[in-house]
N, CA, C and O atoms as a Tripos MOL2 file, in Angstrom:
@<TRIPOS>MOLECULE
protein
  264   263    66     0     0
PROTEIN
NO_CHARGES

@<TRIPOS>ATOM
      1 N         -20.2000  -20.6160   -3.4990 N.3       1 UNK1
      2 CA        -19.9500  -18.8540   -4.2480 C.3       1 UNK1
      3 C         -19.1300  -18.4600   -2.4700 C.2       1 UNK1
      4 O         -18.3070  -17.5460   -2.4090 O.2       1 UNK1
      5 N         -19.4390  -19.1260   -1.4160 N.am      2 UNK2
      6 CA        -17.8250  -18.6450   -0.3420 C.3       2 UNK2
      7 C         -17.1650  -18.6150   -0.9870 C.2       2 UNK2
      8 O         -16.9470  -17.5140   -1.4920 O.2       2 UNK2
      9 N         -16.5980  -19.4490   -1.3100 N.am      3 UNK3
     10 CA        -15.2940  -20.0790   -1.7010 C.3       3 UNK3
     11 C         -14.5640  -19.2090   -2.6720 C.2       3 UNK3
     12 O         -13.3440  -19.1910   -2.8380 O.2       3 UNK3
     13 N         -15.7580  -18.2530   -3.4980 N.am      4 UNK4
     14 CA        -14.9420  -16.7610   -4.0980 C.3       4 UNK4
     15 C         -15.1640  -15.7680   -4.1250 C.2       4 UNK4
     16 O         -14.9510  -14.8730   -4.9420 O.2       4 UNK4
     17 N         -15.7400  -15.8340   -2.9870 N.am      5 UNK5
     18 CA        -16.0390  -14.3550   -2.2850 C.3       5 UNK5
     19 C         -14.7510  -14.2830   -2.1240 C.2       5 UNK5
     20 O         -14.0740  -13.8540   -3.0590 O.2       5 UNK5
     21 N         -14.1950  -14.6470   -1.0260 N.am      6 UNK6
     22 CA        -13.5020  -15.8410   -0.2840 C.3       6 UNK6
     23 C         -12.0900  -14.8040   -0.9150 C.2       6 UNK6
     24 O         -11.6710  -13.6790   -0.6430 O.2       6 UNK6
     25 N         -11.6500  -15.9890   -1.9600 N.am      7 UNK7
     26 CA        -10.4990  -15.7770   -2.4750 C.3       7 UNK7
     27 C         -10.2130  -14.1430   -3.6770 C.2       7 UNK7
     28 O          -9.2040  -13.6360   -4.1670 O.2       7 UNK7
     29 N         -12.1390  -13.7130   -3.7410 N.am      8 UNK8
     30 CA        -11.8700  -12.3310   -4.6680 C.3       8 UNK8
     31 C         -11.6250  -10.9550   -3.0540 C.2       8 UNK8
     32 O         -11.2740   -9.7750   -3.0550 O.2       8 UNK8
     33 N         -11.9940  -11.8410   -2.0060 N.am      9 UNK9
     34 CA        -12.0360  -10.3840   -1.1800 C.3       9 UNK9
     35 C         -10.1670  -10.7110   -0.8820 C.2       9 UNK9
     36 O          -9.3640   -9.7920   -1.0440 O.2       9 UNK9
     37 N          -9.6790  -12.2090   -0.4190 N.am     10 UNK10
     38 CA         -8.1040  -11.8240   -0.1720 C.3      10 UNK10
     39 C          -7.5630  -11.3220   -1.8440 C.2      10 UNK10
     40 O          -6.7190  -10.4290   -1.9190 O.2      10 UNK10
     41 N          -7.9850  -11.8100   -2.8200 N.am     11 UNK11
     42 CA         -6.5760  -10.8150   -3.9660 C.3      11 UNK11
     43 C          -7.3100   -9.5100   -4.2170 C.2      11 UNK11
     44 O          -6.7830   -8.7750   -5.0530 O.2      11 UNK11
     45 N          -8.4440   -9.0820   -3.6400 N.am     12 UNK12
     46 CA         -7.9780   -7.0290   -3.4280 C.3      12 UNK12
     47 C          -7.4800   -6.7240   -2.3780 C.2      12 UNK12
     48 O          -7.1630   -5.5650   -2.1100 O.2      12 UNK12
     49 N          -7.3010   -7.8460   -1.4940 N.am     13 UNK13
     50 CA         -6.3550   -7.0990   -0.5490 C.3      13 UNK13
     51 C          -5.1240   -7.0860   -0.7900 C.2      13 UNK13
     52 O          -4.4270   -6.2490   -0.2170 O.2      13 UNK13
     53 N          -4.6250   -7.8910   -1.5820 N.am     14 UNK14
     54 CA         -2.9530   -8.3420   -2.0140 C.3      14 UNK14
     55 C          -2.7360   -7.1270   -3.1430 C.2      14 UNK14
     56 O          -1.6020   -6.6610   -3.2530 O.2      14 UNK14
     57 N          -3.7800   -6.6280   -3.9550 N.am     15 UNK15
     58 CA         -3.7180   -5.9240   -5.3210 C.3      15 UNK15
     59 C          -3.6730   -4.6190   -4.1280 C.2      15 UNK15
     60 O          -3.2660   -3.6600   -4.7840 O.2      15 UNK15
     61 N          -3.8520   -4.2510   -3.0050 N.am     16 UNK16
     62 CA         -4.2300   -2.9180   -2.2660 C.3      16 UNK16
     63 C          -2.5030   -2.6900   -1.8520 C.2      16 UNK16
     64 O          -1.7930   -1.6890   -1.9460 O.2      16 UNK16
     65 N          -2.1930   -4.1440   -1.3430 N.am     17 UNK17
     66 CA         -0.8190   -3.7140   -0.8980 C.3      17 UNK17
     67 C           0.6960   -4.0210   -1.9960 C.2      17 UNK17
     68 O           1.8650   -3.6520   -2.1100 O.2      17 UNK17
     69 N          -0.2250   -4.8690   -2.5810 N.am     18 UNK18
     70 CA          1.2570   -4.3980   -3.7730 C.3      18 UNK18
     71 C           1.2110   -3.0980   -4.9750 C.2      18 UNK18
     72 O           2.1710   -2.9030   -5.7220 O.2      18 UNK18
     73 N          -0.1720   -2.1820   -5.0290 N.am     19 UNK19
     74 CA         -0.2290   -0.8650   -4.7600 C.3      19 UNK19
     75 C           0.9350    0.4440   -4.1900 C.2      19 UNK19
     76 O           1.4340    1.4880   -4.6090 O.2      19 UNK19
     77 N           0.9460   -0.5370   -2.8170 N.am     20 UNK20
     78 CA          1.6360   -0.1620   -1.8060 C.3      20 UNK20
     79 C           3.2840   -0.1860   -2.0490 C.2      20 UNK20
     80 O           4.2070    0.5320   -1.6630 O.2      20 UNK20
     81 N           3.2020   -1.1820   -2.7460 N.am     21 UNK21
     82 CA          4.6080   -1.8320   -2.7870 C.3      21 UNK21
     83 C           4.9610   -0.5190   -3.7390 C.2      21 UNK21
     84 O           5.5570    0.4560   -3.2820 O.2      21 UNK21
     85 N           4.4570   -0.6250   -5.3170 N.am     22 UNK22
     86 CA          5.2800    0.5460   -6.0690 C.3      22 UNK22
     87 C           5.0510    1.5840   -5.8550 C.2      22 UNK22
     88 O           5.8560    2.3990   -6.3050 O.2      22 UNK22
     89 N           3.7450    2.1670   -4.9970 N.am     23 UNK23
     90 CA          4.3800    3.6620   -4.7140 C.3      23 UNK23
     91 C           6.0380    4.1650   -3.6320 C.2      23 UNK23
     92 O           6.8580    5.0530   -3.3970 O.2      23 UNK23
     93 N           5.4950    2.4370   -3.2520 N.am     24 UNK24
     94 CA          6.8480    3.2620   -1.5250 C.3      24 UNK24
     95 C           8.1850    2.4290   -2.8000 C.2      24 UNK24
     96 O           8.8630    1.6010   -2.1910 O.2      24 UNK24
     97 N           8.6860    2.5830   -4.7190 N.am     25 UNK25
     98 CA          9.5970    2.2490   -5.2530 C.3      25 UNK25
     99 C           8.9970    3.1970   -5.6050 C.2      25 UNK25
    100 O           8.0680    2.7270   -4.9480 O.2      25 UNK25
    101 N           8.5450    4.2040   -6.0510 N.am     26 UNK26
    102 CA          8.6150    5.7570   -6.6690 C.3      26 UNK26
    103 C           9.4340    6.4390   -6.0460 C.2      26 UNK26
    104 O          10.3220    7.2380   -6.3460 O.2      26 UNK26
    105 N           8.7300    5.7250   -4.4980 N.am     27 UNK27
    106 CA          9.3930    6.8700   -3.1640 C.3      27 UNK27
    107 C          10.5330    6.8770   -3.1510 C.2      27 UNK27
    108 O          11.1010    7.9530   -2.9630 O.2      27 UNK27
    109 N          11.3760    5.5490   -3.3680 N.am     28 UNK28
    110 CA         12.7960    5.4680   -3.3980 C.3      28 UNK28
    111 C          13.4920    5.5500   -4.5570 C.2      28 UNK28
    112 O          14.5870    4.9970   -4.4580 O.2      28 UNK28
    113 N          13.2730    6.0360   -5.6340 N.am     29 UNK29
    114 CA         13.1720    6.6960   -6.6720 C.3      29 UNK29
    115 C          13.6000    7.7770   -6.7750 C.2      29 UNK29
    116 O          14.7080    8.0370   -7.2440 O.2      29 UNK29
    117 N          12.7430    8.6370   -6.3260 N.am     30 UNK30
    118 CA         12.4920    9.5980   -6.3050 C.3      30 UNK30
    119 C          13.0290   10.4030   -4.9020 C.2      30 UNK30
    120 O          12.7140   11.5840   -4.7600 O.2      30 UNK30
    121 N          13.4730   10.0310   -4.3480 N.am     31 UNK31
    122 CA         14.3140   10.2040   -3.4820 C.3      31 UNK31
    123 C          16.3040    9.9150   -3.2170 C.2      31 UNK31
    124 O          17.2050   10.4050   -2.5370 O.2      31 UNK31
    125 N          16.1100    8.7170   -4.3460 N.am     32 UNK32
    126 CA         16.9790    9.7070   -4.9030 C.3      32 UNK32
    127 C          18.0320    9.8460   -6.0430 C.2      32 UNK32
    128 O          19.1990    9.5230   -6.2660 O.2      32 UNK32
    129 N          16.7170   10.6760   -6.8110 N.am     33 UNK33
    130 CA         16.8980   11.4420   -7.9150 C.3      33 UNK33
    131 C          17.1220   12.4950   -7.2710 C.2      33 UNK33
    132 O          18.2270   12.9650   -7.5370 O.2      33 UNK33
    133 N          16.3220   13.2760   -6.2600 N.am     34 UNK34
    134 CA         16.5350   14.3300   -5.4810 C.3      34 UNK34
    135 C          17.4380   14.4520   -4.7000 C.2      34 UNK34
    136 O          17.6790   15.6280   -4.4270 O.2      34 UNK34
    137 N          18.4510   13.2480   -3.9000 N.am     35 UNK35
    138 CA         18.8430   14.0800   -3.6520 C.3      35 UNK35
    139 C          18.4080   15.1360   -1.8260 C.2      35 UNK35
    140 O          17.5860   14.6740   -1.0330 O.2      35 UNK35
    141 N          19.2530   16.6430   -1.5230 N.am     36 UNK36
    142 CA         18.6670   16.9620   -0.5790 C.3      36 UNK36
    143 C          17.7450   17.3460   -0.2970 C.2      36 UNK36
    144 O          17.2520   17.6210    0.7970 O.2      36 UNK36
    145 N          17.0740   17.4640   -2.2790 N.am     37 UNK37
    146 CA         15.6640   18.4090   -1.5830 C.3      37 UNK37
    147 C          14.8630   17.1940   -1.9950 C.2      37 UNK37
    148 O          13.9960   17.4040   -2.8420 O.2      37 UNK37
    149 N          14.9720   16.2250   -1.6420 N.am     38 UNK38
    150 CA         13.0460   14.9010   -1.4510 C.3      38 UNK38
    151 C          12.4960   15.2580   -0.4500 C.2      38 UNK38
    152 O          11.2940   15.5220   -0.4160 O.2      38 UNK38
    153 N          13.1860   15.3230    0.4310 N.am     39 UNK39
    154 CA         11.9410   15.8720    1.3110 C.3      39 UNK39
    155 C          10.8260   17.0360    1.6430 C.2      39 UNK39
    156 O           9.9850   17.2110    2.5240 O.2      39 UNK39
    157 N          11.3110   17.8090    0.3540 N.am     40 UNK40
    158 CA          9.9820   18.9300   -0.0130 C.3      40 UNK40
    159 C           9.4100   18.7460   -1.3500 C.2      40 UNK40
    160 O           8.3790   19.2920   -1.7430 O.2      40 UNK40
    161 N          10.6280   17.4170   -2.4610 N.am     41 UNK41
    162 CA          9.4160   17.2510   -3.7510 C.3      41 UNK41
    163 C           8.9520   15.9050   -3.3510 C.2      41 UNK41
    164 O           7.7620   15.9770   -3.6600 O.2      41 UNK41
    165 N           9.0890   15.0090   -2.9800 N.am     42 UNK42
    166 CA          8.9290   14.1790   -2.8040 C.3      42 UNK42
    167 C           7.7740   13.6130   -1.1130 C.2      42 UNK42
    168 O           7.6670   12.5560   -0.4910 O.2      42 UNK42
    169 N           7.0030   15.3160   -0.9440 N.am     43 UNK43
    170 CA          6.7300   14.4790    0.5040 C.3      43 UNK43
    171 C           5.0040   14.2240    0.0720 C.2      43 UNK43
    172 O           4.1680   13.6760    0.7900 O.2      43 UNK43
    173 N           4.8000   14.7540   -1.2040 N.am     44 UNK44
    174 CA          3.4010   13.9320   -1.7390 C.3      44 UNK44
    175 C           2.8320   12.3210   -2.1030 C.2      44 UNK44
    176 O           1.7660   11.7430   -2.3180 O.2      44 UNK44
    177 N           4.5440   11.9780   -2.0000 N.am     45 UNK45
    178 CA          4.7100   10.7020   -2.3120 C.3      45 UNK45
    179 C           4.7440    9.6440   -0.7790 C.2      45 UNK45
    180 O           4.2710    8.5420   -0.5020 O.2      45 UNK45
    181 N           5.3060   10.3390   -0.2720 N.am     46 UNK46
    182 CA          5.2000   10.1010    1.3540 C.3      46 UNK46
    183 C           4.1790    9.4400    1.6740 C.2      46 UNK46
    184 O           3.8910    8.2430    1.7190 O.2      46 UNK46
    185 N           3.1980   11.2860    2.0930 N.am     47 UNK47
    186 CA          2.1380   10.7370    2.3120 C.3      47 UNK47
    187 C           1.3320    9.9860    2.1780 C.2      47 UNK47
    188 O           0.8720    9.4400    3.1810 O.2      47 UNK47
    189 N           0.7130    9.5760    0.5450 N.am     48 UNK48
    190 CA          0.2640    8.3710   -0.3340 C.3      48 UNK48
    191 C           0.6360    7.6550    0.3650 C.2      48 UNK48
    192 O          -0.2010    6.9810    0.9660 O.2      48 UNK48
    193 N           2.1770    7.4280    0.6560 N.am     49 UNK49
    194 CA          2.9170    5.9750    1.1760 C.3      49 UNK49
    195 C           2.4020    6.0300    2.2220 C.2      49 UNK49
    196 O           1.5830    5.1100    2.2190 O.2      49 UNK49
    197 N           2.3500    6.6280    3.3080 N.am     50 UNK50
    198 CA          1.5470    6.5600    4.7230 C.3      50 UNK50
    199 C           0.4410    6.5040    4.7830 C.2      50 UNK50
    200 O           0.1610    6.1590    5.9320 O.2      50 UNK50
    201 N          -0.4760    6.6490    4.1750 N.am     51 UNK51
    202 CA         -2.1760    6.5820    3.9670 C.3      51 UNK51
    203 C          -1.8280    4.8350    3.3910 C.2      51 UNK51
    204 O          -2.4270    3.7840    3.6170 O.2      51 UNK51
    205 N          -1.0990    5.0190    2.9070 N.am     52 UNK52
    206 CA         -1.8420    3.2560    1.9960 C.3      52 UNK52
    207 C          -1.3620    2.3770    2.6910 C.2      52 UNK52
    208 O          -1.8440    1.2440    2.6930 O.2      52 UNK52
    209 N           0.2490    2.8960    3.8210 N.am     53 UNK53
    210 CA          0.3900    1.5000    5.2060 C.3      53 UNK53
    211 C          -1.1340    0.9650    5.9900 C.2      53 UNK53
    212 O          -1.6890   -0.0910    6.2940 O.2      53 UNK53
    213 N          -1.3750    2.4820    6.0790 N.am     54 UNK54
    214 CA         -2.9120    1.8110    6.9170 C.3      54 UNK54
    215 C          -4.2400    1.0940    6.2050 C.2      54 UNK54
    216 O          -4.7890    0.0050    6.3730 O.2      54 UNK54
    217 N          -4.4930    2.2540    5.3110 N.am     55 UNK55
    218 CA         -5.5040    1.3590    4.8430 C.3      55 UNK55
    219 C          -5.0020    0.0850    4.2110 C.2      55 UNK55
    220 O          -5.3720   -0.8230    4.9560 O.2      55 UNK55
    221 N          -4.5500   -0.2510    3.5200 N.am     56 UNK56
    222 CA         -4.2480   -1.8760    1.9820 C.3      56 UNK56
    223 C          -3.1940   -2.3580    3.0020 C.2      56 UNK56
    224 O          -1.9930   -2.1940    2.7840 O.2      56 UNK56
    225 N          -3.7450   -3.0630    4.3230 N.am     57 UNK57
    226 CA         -3.0820   -3.6570    5.1740 C.3      57 UNK57
    227 C          -3.8190   -5.2800    4.5090 C.2      57 UNK57
    228 O          -4.9400   -5.4010    4.0140 O.2      57 UNK57
    229 N          -3.0670   -6.0670    4.6500 N.am     58 UNK58
    230 CA         -3.5960   -7.8160    3.5500 C.3      58 UNK58
    231 C          -4.2990   -8.7650    5.3250 C.2      58 UNK58
    232 O          -3.8160   -9.3320    6.3050 O.2      58 UNK58
    233 N          -5.8850   -8.3340    4.6860 N.am     59 UNK59
    234 CA         -6.5330   -8.8270    5.5940 C.3      59 UNK59
    235 C          -6.8480  -10.5240    4.8240 C.2      59 UNK59
    236 O          -6.9620  -11.0770    3.7300 O.2      59 UNK59
    237 N          -6.8890  -10.9270    7.0410 N.am     60 UNK60
    238 CA         -7.7540  -12.2800    6.1670 C.3      60 UNK60
    239 C          -9.4640  -12.7860    5.5280 C.2      60 UNK60
    240 O          -9.5860  -12.1730    6.5880 O.2      60 UNK60
    241 N         -10.3620  -13.0900    5.1290 N.am     61 UNK61
    242 CA        -11.5490  -13.8630    5.2210 C.3      61 UNK61
    243 C         -12.0270  -13.7700    6.2620 C.2      61 UNK61
    244 O         -13.0870  -13.1430    6.2550 O.2      61 UNK61
    245 N         -11.4250  -14.4410    8.0070 N.am     62 UNK62
    246 CA        -12.0090  -14.9910    9.6240 C.3      62 UNK62
    247 C         -11.8640  -13.1760    9.6600 C.2      62 UNK62
    248 O         -10.8920  -12.6350    9.1340 O.2      62 UNK62
    249 N         -12.9510  -12.3780   10.3410 N.am     63 UNK63
    250 CA        -13.0280  -11.8380   11.4220 C.3      63 UNK63
    251 C         -13.5620  -12.4230   12.4620 C.2      63 UNK63
    252 O         -14.6570  -12.9840   12.4070 O.2      63 UNK63
    253 N         -12.8640  -12.3540   13.4780 N.am     64 UNK64
    254 CA        -12.6250  -12.2050   15.2510 C.3      64 UNK64
    255 C         -12.7080  -10.9440   16.3590 C.2      64 UNK64
    256 O         -12.0080  -10.0150   16.7630 O.2      64 UNK64
    257 N         -14.3480  -11.6770   16.6310 N.am     65 UNK65
    258 CA        -15.1160  -10.2340   17.5440 C.3      65 UNK65
    259 C         -15.0190  -11.0190   19.0950 C.2      65 UNK65
    260 O         -15.4360  -12.0870   19.5430 O.2      65 UNK65
    261 N         -13.9470   -9.4480   19.8340 N.am     66 UNK66
    262 CA        -13.6900  -10.2060   20.9480 C.3      66 UNK66
    263 C         -14.3240   -9.5770   21.7650 C.2      66 UNK66
    264 O         -14.3530   -9.9430   22.9390 O.2      66 UNK66
@<TRIPOS>BOND
     1     1     2 1
     2     2     3 1
     3     3     4 2
     4     3     5 am
     5     5     6 1
     6     6     7 1
     7     7     8 2
     8     7     9 am
     9     9    10 1
    10    10    11 1
    11    11    12 2
    12    11    13 am
    13    13    14 1
    14    14    15 1
    15    15    16 2
    16    15    17 am
    17    17    18 1
    18    18    19 1
    19    19    20 2
    20    19    21 am
    21    21    22 1
    22    22    23 1
    23    23    24 2
    24    23    25 am
    25    25    26 1
    26    26    27 1
    27    27    28 2
    28    27    29 am
    29    29    30 1
    30    30    31 1
    31    31    32 2
    32    31    33 am
    33    33    34 1
    34    34    35 1
    35    35    36 2
    36    35    37 am
    37    37    38 1
    38    38    39 1
    39    39    40 2
    40    39    41 am
    41    41    42 1
    42    42    43 1
    43    43    44 2
    44    43    45 am
    45    45    46 1
    46    46    47 1
    47    47    48 2
    48    47    49 am
    49    49    50 1
    50    50    51 1
    51    51    52 2
    52    51    53 am
    53    53    54 1
    54    54    55 1
    55    55    56 2
    56    55    57 am
    57    57    58 1
    58    58    59 1
    59    59    60 2
    60    59    61 am
    61    61    62 1
    62    62    63 1
    63    63    64 2
    64    63    65 am
    65    65    66 1
    66    66    67 1
    67    67    68 2
    68    67    69 am
    69    69    70 1
    70    70    71 1
    71    71    72 2
    72    71    73 am
    73    73    74 1
    74    74    75 1
    75    75    76 2
    76    75    77 am
    77    77    78 1
    78    78    79 1
    79    79    80 2
    80    79    81 am
    81    81    82 1
    82    82    83 1
    83    83    84 2
    84    83    85 am
    85    85    86 1
    86    86    87 1
    87    87    88 2
    88    87    89 am
    89    89    90 1
    90    90    91 1
    91    91    92 2
    92    91    93 am
    93    93    94 1
    94    94    95 1
    95    95    96 2
    96    95    97 am
    97    97    98 1
    98    98    99 1
    99    99   100 2
   100    99   101 am
   101   101   102 1
   102   102   103 1
   103   103   104 2
   104   103   105 am
   105   105   106 1
   106   106   107 1
   107   107   108 2
   108   107   109 am
   109   109   110 1
   110   110   111 1
   111   111   112 2
   112   111   113 am
   113   113   114 1
   114   114   115 1
   115   115   116 2
   116   115   117 am
   117   117   118 1
   118   118   119 1
   119   119   120 2
   120   119   121 am
   121   121   122 1
   122   122   123 1
   123   123   124 2
   124   123   125 am
   125   125   126 1
   126   126   127 1
   127   127   128 2
   128   127   129 am
   129   129   130 1
   130   130   131 1
   131   131   132 2
   132   131   133 am
   133   133   134 1
   134   134   135 1
   135   135   136 2
   136   135   137 am
   137   137   138 1
   138   138   139 1
   139   139   140 2
   140   139   141 am
   141   141   142 1
   142   142   143 1
   143   143   144 2
   144   143   145 am
   145   145   146 1
   146   146   147 1
   147   147   148 2
   148   147   149 am
   149   149   150 1
   150   150   151 1
   151   151   152 2
   152   151   153 am
   153   153   154 1
   154   154   155 1
   155   155   156 2
   156   155   157 am
   157   157   158 1
   158   158   159 1
   159   159   160 2
   160   159   161 am
   161   161   162 1
   162   162   163 1
   163   163   164 2
   164   163   165 am
   165   165   166 1
   166   166   167 1
   167   167   168 2
   168   167   169 am
   169   169   170 1
   170   170   171 1
   171   171   172 2
   172   171   173 am
   173   173   174 1
   174   174   175 1
   175   175   176 2
   176   175   177 am
   177   177   178 1
   178   178   179 1
   179   179   180 2
   180   179   181 am
   181   181   182 1
   182   182   183 1
   183   183   184 2
   184   183   185 am
   185   185   186 1
   186   186   187 1
   187   187   188 2
   188   187   189 am
   189   189   190 1
   190   190   191 1
   191   191   192 2
   192   191   193 am
   193   193   194 1
   194   194   195 1
   195   195   196 2
   196   195   197 am
   197   197   198 1
   198   198   199 1
   199   199   200 2
   200   199   201 am
   201   201   202 1
   202   202   203 1
   203   203   204 2
   204   203   205 am
   205   205   206 1
   206   206   207 1
   207   207   208 2
   208   207   209 am
   209   209   210 1
   210   210   211 1
   211   211   212 2
   212   211   213 am
   213   213   214 1
   214   214   215 1
   215   215   216 2
   216   215   217 am
   217   217   218 1
   218   218   219 1
   219   219   220 2
   220   219   221 am
   221   221   222 1
   222   222   223 1
   223   223   224 2
   224   223   225 am
   225   225   226 1
   226   226   227 1
   227   227   228 2
   228   227   229 am
   229   229   230 1
   230   230   231 1
   231   231   232 2
   232   231   233 am
   233   233   234 1
   234   234   235 1
   235   235   236 2
   236   235   237 am
   237   237   238 1
   238   238   239 1
   239   239   240 2
   240   239   241 am
   241   241   242 1
   242   242   243 1
   243   243   244 2
   244   243   245 am
   245   245   246 1
   246   246   247 1
   247   247   248 2
   248   247   249 am
   249   249   250 1
   250   250   251 1
   251   251   252 2
   252   251   253 am
   253   253   254 1
   254   254   255 1
   255   255   256 2
   256   255   257 am
   257   257   258 1
   258   258   259 1
   259   259   260 2
   260   259   261 am
   261   261   262 1
   262   262   263 1
   263   263   264 2
@<TRIPOS>SUBSTRUCTURE
     1 UNK1         2 RESIDUE 1 A UNK
     2 UNK2         6 RESIDUE 1 A UNK
     3 UNK3        10 RESIDUE 1 A UNK
     4 UNK4        14 RESIDUE 1 A UNK
     5 UNK5        18 RESIDUE 1 A UNK
     6 UNK6        22 RESIDUE 1 A UNK
     7 UNK7        26 RESIDUE 1 A UNK
     8 UNK8        30 RESIDUE 1 A UNK
     9 UNK9        34 RESIDUE 1 A UNK
    10 UNK10       38 RESIDUE 1 A UNK
    11 UNK11       42 RESIDUE 1 A UNK
    12 UNK12       46 RESIDUE 1 A UNK
    13 UNK13       50 RESIDUE 1 A UNK
    14 UNK14       54 RESIDUE 1 A UNK
    15 UNK15       58 RESIDUE 1 A UNK
    16 UNK16       62 RESIDUE 1 A UNK
    17 UNK17       66 RESIDUE 1 A UNK
    18 UNK18       70 RESIDUE 1 A UNK
    19 UNK19       74 RESIDUE 1 A UNK
    20 UNK20       78 RESIDUE 1 A UNK
    21 UNK21       82 RESIDUE 1 A UNK
    22 UNK22       86 RESIDUE 1 A UNK
    23 UNK23       90 RESIDUE 1 A UNK
    24 UNK24       94 RESIDUE 1 A UNK
    25 UNK25       98 RESIDUE 1 A UNK
    26 UNK26      102 RESIDUE 1 A UNK
    27 UNK27      106 RESIDUE 1 A UNK
    28 UNK28      110 RESIDUE 1 A UNK
    29 UNK29      114 RESIDUE 1 A UNK
    30 UNK30      118 RESIDUE 1 A UNK
    31 UNK31      122 RESIDUE 1 A UNK
    32 UNK32      126 RESIDUE 1 A UNK
    33 UNK33      130 RESIDUE 1 A UNK
    34 UNK34      134 RESIDUE 1 A UNK
    35 UNK35      138 RESIDUE 1 A UNK
    36 UNK36      142 RESIDUE 1 A UNK
    37 UNK37      146 RESIDUE 1 A UNK
    38 UNK38      150 RESIDUE 1 A UNK
    39 UNK39      154 RESIDUE 1 A UNK
    40 UNK40      158 RESIDUE 1 A UNK
    41 UNK41      162 RESIDUE 1 A UNK
    42 UNK42      166 RESIDUE 1 A UNK
    43 UNK43      170 RESIDUE 1 A UNK
    44 UNK44      174 RESIDUE 1 A UNK
    45 UNK45      178 RESIDUE 1 A UNK
    46 UNK46      182 RESIDUE 1 A UNK
    47 UNK47      186 RESIDUE 1 A UNK
    48 UNK48      190 RESIDUE 1 A UNK
    49 UNK49      194 RESIDUE 1 A UNK
    50 UNK50      198 RESIDUE 1 A UNK
    51 UNK51      202 RESIDUE 1 A UNK
    52 UNK52      206 RESIDUE 1 A UNK
    53 UNK53      210 RESIDUE 1 A UNK
    54 UNK54      214 RESIDUE 1 A UNK
    55 UNK55      218 RESIDUE 1 A UNK
    56 UNK56      222 RESIDUE 1 A UNK
    57 UNK57      226 RESIDUE 1 A UNK
    58 UNK58      230 RESIDUE 1 A UNK
    59 UNK59      234 RESIDUE 1 A UNK
    60 UNK60      238 RESIDUE 1 A UNK
    61 UNK61      242 RESIDUE 1 A UNK
    62 UNK62      246 RESIDUE 1 A UNK
    63 UNK63      250 RESIDUE 1 A UNK
    64 UNK64      254 RESIDUE 1 A UNK
    65 UNK65      258 RESIDUE 1 A UNK
    66 UNK66      262 RESIDUE 1 A UNK
């Protein structure tokens, strides 16, 4: 049961990291497509990507208390 819990935790962590990668790819497409106006038109994607970078990190199953 503990191994399944570890696998599920790591899998969910990787799924969130891959979601952030997809948002980054869409942001790149938006910036290339919009050209000079990408600061205004792609801002929502950039904000979403920065929050995902903070929250969706790949985390291991061990926690070490210092």
